[in-house]
C-alpha positions as a Markdown table, in Angstrom:
| # | Residue | x | y | z |
|---|---|---|---|---|
| 1 | Met | -10.0 | 9.0 | 6.8 |
| 2 | Lys | -6.6 | 9.9 | 8.2 |
| 3 | Leu | -3.2 | 9.0 | 6.8 |
| 4 | His | 0.1 | 9.0 | 8.6 |
| 5 | Arg | 1.4 | 12.3 | 10.0 |
| 6 | Gly | -2.2 | 13.6 | 10.3 |
| 7 | Phe | -2.8 | 14.2 | 6.6 |
| 8 | Thr | -6.4 | 13.8 | 5.4 |
| 9 | Asn | -7.1 | 11.4 | 2.6 |
| 10 | Leu | -8.3 | 13.9 | -0.1 |
| 11 | Ala | -9.4 | 11.1 | -2.4 |
| 12 | Ala | -11.8 | 9.7 | 0.2 |
| 13 | Ile | -13.3 | 13.2 | 0.8 |
| 14 | Leu | -13.7 | 13.8 | -2.9 |
| 15 | Asn | -15.4 | 10.5 | -3.3 |
| 16 | Asp | -17.8 | 11.4 | -0.4 |
| 17 | Ile | -18.6 | 14.7 | -2.0 |
| 18 | Tyr | -18.7 | 13.8 | -5.7 |
| 19 | Gly | -19.6 | 10.2 | -5.7 |
| 20 | Val | -16.8 | 9.0 | -8.0 |
| 21 | Gly | -13.5 | 10.6 | -7.4 |
| 22 | Pro | -10.9 | 11.4 | -10.1 |
| 23 | Leu | -8.1 | 9.0 | -10.8 |
| 24 | Val | -4.9 | 10.8 | -9.7 |
| 25 | Ala | -1.8 | 9.1 | -11.1 |
| 26 | Ser | 1.9 | 9.8 | -11.2 |
| 27 | Arg | 5.3 | 8.0 | -11.8 |
| 28 | Glu | 3.7 | 5.3 | -13.9 |
| 29 | Ala | 5.3 | 3.7 | -17.0 |
| 30 | Val | 4.3 | 5.7 | -20.1 |
| 31 | Ser | 2.3 | 2.9 | -21.6 |
| 32 | Trp | 0.5 | 2.3 | -18.3 |
| 33 | Ala | -0.3 | 6.0 | -17.9 |
| 34 | Val | -1.7 | 6.3 | -21.4 |
| 35 | Glu | -3.8 | 3.2 | -20.8 |
| 36 | Leu | -5.1 | 4.6 | -17.5 |
| 37 | His | -6.1 | 7.8 | -19.3 |
| 38 | Arg | -7.9 | 6.0 | -22.1 |
| 39 | Ser | -9.7 | 3.7 | -19.6 |
| 40 | Cys | -10.9 | 6.8 | -17.7 |
| 41 | Gln | -12.1 | 8.5 | -20.9 |
| 42 | Ala | -14.0 | 5.3 | -21.9 |
| 43 | Gln | -15.8 | 5.2 | -18.5 |
| 44 | Asp | -16.3 | 9.0 | -18.2 |
| 45 | Val | -14.0 | 9.2 | -15.1 |
| 46 | Pro | -12.0 | 12.3 | -14.5 |
| 47 | Phe | -8.3 | 11.8 | -15.0 |
| 48 | Phe | -5.6 | 13.9 | -13.2 |
| 49 | Trp | -2.0 | 13.3 | -14.2 |
| 50 | Lys | 0.0 | 14.7 | -11.4 |
| 51 | Gln | 3.7 | 14.3 | -12.4 |
| 52 | Trp | 6.5 | 12.0 | -13.5 |
| 53 | Gly | 8.2 | 12.2 | -10.1 |
| 54 | Thr | 11.7 | 12.8 | -11.5 |
| 55 | Tyr | 12.9 | 14.1 | -14.8 |
| 56 | Glu | 14.6 | 10.7 | -15.3 |
| 57 | Asn | 11.1 | 9.2 | -15.5 |
| 58 | Asn | 9.8 | 11.8 | -18.0 |
| 59 | Pro | 9.7 | 10.3 | -21.5 |
| 60 | Leu | 10.8 | 13.7 | -22.9 |
| 61 | Ala | 14.2 | 13.2 | -21.3 |
| 62 | Trp | 14.7 | 10.0 | -23.3 |
| 63 | Ala | 13.0 | 11.2 | -26.5 |
| 64 | His | 15.6 | 14.0 | -26.8 |
| 65 | Gly | 18.6 | 12.2 | -25.4 |
| 66 | Gly | 18.7 | 9.1 | -27.5 |
| 67 | Asn | 20.2 | 6.3 | -25.4 |
| 68 | Gln | 21.1 | 8.7 | -22.7 |
| 69 | Val | 18.8 | 10.6 | -20.4 |
| 70 | Asp | 18.6 | 14.4 | -21.2 |
| 71 | Thr | 17.0 | 15.9 | -18.1 |
| 72 | Ala | 17.8 | 19.4 | -19.2 |
| 73 | Ala | 15.7 | 19.0 | -22.4 |
| 74 | Ala | 12.8 | 17.6 | -20.3 |
| 75 | Lys | 13.0 | 20.4 | -17.8 |
| 76 | Arg | 13.0 | 23.0 | -20.7 |
| 77 | Leu | 10.1 | 21.3 | -22.5 |
| 78 | Asp | 8.0 | 20.3 | -19.5 |
| 79 | Pro | 8.7 | 22.5 | -16.5 |
| 80 | Gly | 5.5 | 21.8 | -14.5 |
| 81 | Gly | 5.3 | 19.4 | -11.5 |
| 82 | Lys | 8.0 | 17.3 | -10.0 |
| 83 | Gly | 9.8 | 15.9 | -13.0 |
| 84 | Gly | 7.3 | 17.4 | -15.4 |
| 85 | Ser | 3.6 | 16.6 | -15.9 |
| 86 | Leu | 2.9 | 16.3 | -19.6 |
| 87 | Leu | 1.4 | 13.1 | -20.8 |
| 88 | Glu | 1.4 | 12.7 | -24.6 |
| 89 | Gly | 2.0 | 16.4 | -24.9 |
| 90 | Leu | -0.9 | 17.5 | -22.7 |
| 91 | His | -1.7 | 18.3 | -19.1 |
| 92 | Tyr | -4.6 | 16.4 | -17.6 |
| 93 | Arg | -6.2 | 18.2 | -14.6 |
| 94 | Glu | -9.7 | 16.8 | -14.8 |
| 95 | Met | -11.9 | 17.0 | -11.7 |
| 96 | Pro | -15.5 | 15.7 | -11.2 |
| 97 | Glu | -18.5 | 18.0 | -10.8 |
| 98 | Cys | -19.9 | 18.3 | -7.3 |
| 99 | Arg | -23.2 | 16.3 | -6.9 |
| 100 | Ser | -24.9 | 19.3 | -5.3 |
| 101 | Gly | -23.5 | 21.7 | -8.0 |
| 102 | Gln | -21.7 | 23.7 | -5.3 |
| 103 | Ala | -18.2 | 23.5 | -3.9 |
| 104 | Pro | -18.0 | 22.2 | -0.4 |
| 105 | Gln | -18.3 | 24.9 | 2.3 |
| 106 | Gly | -15.0 | 26.7 | 2.8 |
| 107 | Trp | -13.6 | 25.8 | -0.7 |
| 108 | Ala | -13.1 | 28.6 | -3.2 |
């Protein structure tokens, strides 16, 4: 399946290879992101938390800034991804196992 500008829809490919693809999420409200993760755990679906999108969206920026956003604190505490990628203090980078037990040809 092709997306705009010729990019391949990786989720569709993973679904074809693995059966059930992972849920890849980013830039959600904190409560919604946590609920997505818990729902995935309950249904044994891999969960991949990509990023917050901007440090203004990262809850660490608000937790350490009181009523004002403190993006410097968030960057220091959560430097990964665009806007950081910690969800409840952890990185979630789960991927499903391949149905055949092998990675697709050409993948390392």
